[in-house]
Each structure stands twice: as C-alpha cells, then as structure tokens.
N, C-alpha and C positions, 0 to 999 in steps of 0.2 A: 505492500501500500504507500509505501514512503515514495519508492518511486515513482508511482501516480500523481501522489502532492509535487514532486520537485519539476514534473513534466508542469504540470498546473503552475505552479511557481512562473515560470517561463511563457506560460502563454498568457501571465498575465502580464508580466514584463512587458511581452511582446503586446498585449493589445491596449495596453496602459501608454507606452511608448507611443502607438500608431497613432494614439485617440491624441496624442496631443501632439503631433505630428500635424493630424486635418487640422487643429485646431487652431495653432500659433504660426504653422507655415504655409500647408495648405491653404487657409480661408481669407488672408491676408494677402496671399499672392495674388487668388484668384481677384478680389474686391476692392484691391490696391493695384494690384500691376494688369488687372482684366485678362489674367489665364486662367481661363477656368479646369485647362488640365490636369492642375496641381491636386484639386479636387477628387475631379473620377477617379484619378489614381490610386490615392490614400485614401479616397472613401470603401471606395473598393477592398483594396486590403484592410482598412480596418473594417467594414462588416466581416470579411470572413474570418478575421482573429475575434471578432466579438460572438462572430456564432460559436466558433470552437473556446470562446473563455464559459460560453452559456452554458453550452454541451458537457463540459470537462466539470462545470458547477455541479450542474444535477446527476452526472454519475457519481462522481466523489461523496455528494447529499445522502445519496440512495443505498452506499455500499458502507457509508458511516453512521448512516443513520443520525443523521445533523436532524436538527428541530426546521420544521419550514421559515420559521421568523428569522433562523439563523442563517439561512439558504437565500435568503431574499436578500437579503443585507449585502451579504456577498456578492447578490448577482446587480446589486444596484449600484455597487463600491465601481463596477464595470462600465459608469455610464456617469462616474463625477469625475474631472480631472483632479490626476493627483490620489485619489483612492487607493487606488491600486498597490501604490506603497505601503499603504497602508495593511493590504489583503497581506502582500509578502510577509510586511513583518511578521504579523500575526499569524501564519505562518511559517515562519522561520524559526520563533520563540518558541511556540511552544505546542512544537510536533507532534509530541506522546500526548498533547491534552485533546486535540484534535477530534480523536477517537470517543474522550468522551466526553464531550460536545451536545448538551441535551438539555 
C-alpha cells in the first residue's frame, strides 16, 4: 500500500504543479499576450492529471476505508492552488496513520 501512496504523492505534486502553471503562466499568456494555445495545452495536461488524481484518491480511499468526509477534503484540495502541498505533507508525515483515518 505504501507504493500506492507514493504514486499518489507523485500524482498530487504533478497535478498541483500543472494547476499552478495553468493559473500563473498559461492564463496570463492567453489574456495579456493574446496566445490561447498555452491554455489549450496546459488545460489538457491539467485535466488529464486531475482525473488521475481523482481516480487515485477514490481508489486509495476505498482500500484504506477513509471516511467520505476525509476523501472529500482530499478531492477538494486538488481544486485549490497550493493545497496539494498540504496533502503531500500529510501523506509524508503520517504514512502509518493513513490506514487509521476514521
């Protein structure tokens, strides 16, 4: 299970970084420089990574019997800039307690 959690941490970091690129690089490029291709590319990448993040969250939540409220918080963290850092900190600081979240 630790391997799955490590994979999830990688997905979380990648998804969160793609979100920041979309917000702080691609969007300004589109609206200030008039180049919409940046949003198209970054949006697609971020969308695929977010789907992977959501699927991995629900998969781990089912295997570890996380309560719905906890799972919901992890999913919402994927929609808030920089919240992925908190998720990864939680996963890194308490890896053995993840199975006991109830």
